[in-house]
N, C-alpha and C positions, 0 to 999 in steps of 0.2 A: 737434267744432266748437268752435275758440275764441271767445272771446270779442269779438275783433274782427268777426268774420263774423258772429257771434249779433247783434250790434249795429248793425249794416251791415243785415241781414236784416229788423231790427223798424225801424229808420226808413225804408228803402225800404216796408216797408209801408205805415206810417204816411203817409208821404209820396204813395203810390197812391191810399188810400182817400182823402186831402184833393183829390188831383187831381180821382178820381172823383167828389167831393161837388163840386165847381169845375164838372165837365161838365154835372152835373145840374142847377144854377143856369144856368150858360148855355143846356143845351137848353130850359128852361123859358123864357127869356126870347126866345129866337129866335120862339114863337109869338106872342108880344104884337109881335116888329118886321116881321111879316108884310107891313104896309102900307109898309114902308121898304124903297126900294130896294137896303140896304145888308143887307136879312135872312142874304145867302149866307155873310158874312162870323162873322157867329155859327155857322152852320152850319158853317163850316170850323174854327171857333174848338171848336166841341164834338168832332168827329172829331179834331182834335189832342190834346186834352186827355184825351180815352177811350185814346187809343191810348198816350199817355206812363203814363197810370196802370196802365194792364193791361201795358205795358212794364217798369214798377218791381215790381209785384207778380209779373210771374211771373221776374223775377230775383232778387227775395228769395227765392221757393221752391228756386229752383235753389240759392241760397247755402246754404238751409236743409237741402234734402233729399239736394241732392248736395255735401256739403262738399270743399274741397281736400284728398286725401290727405294725412297727414302726411309721408311721404317727399317730396313737393314743397315744404312749408312754407320758407319764406327762400328759395327760389330761382327763379332768372330764370327765363324761358321757353327762351331758348337752352341754358341748362344743364341745363333739364330732356330740349329735343329731344335735345340731346349722351348723354345717359341713355339714352335710347330707342334710339337706333341702336345703340349696344353690346350 
């Protein structure tokens, strides 16, 4: 795996973990908003942050464990598809 994808994978992991921590903070705050009529905004934000964090961590894992093969590096998607047809 080249350095670009390794760095991107590490960045996605860091942002995924930070987003997960933000989600936990929001989830804890939602409990104190239970008397407020707007508590569902916090609940929705919790789910959005959870989905974002899991997406980033899963994408980072895909970059790390399933790297782009060397024969496809530097080629556009149409070029790769054309080679596969042949």
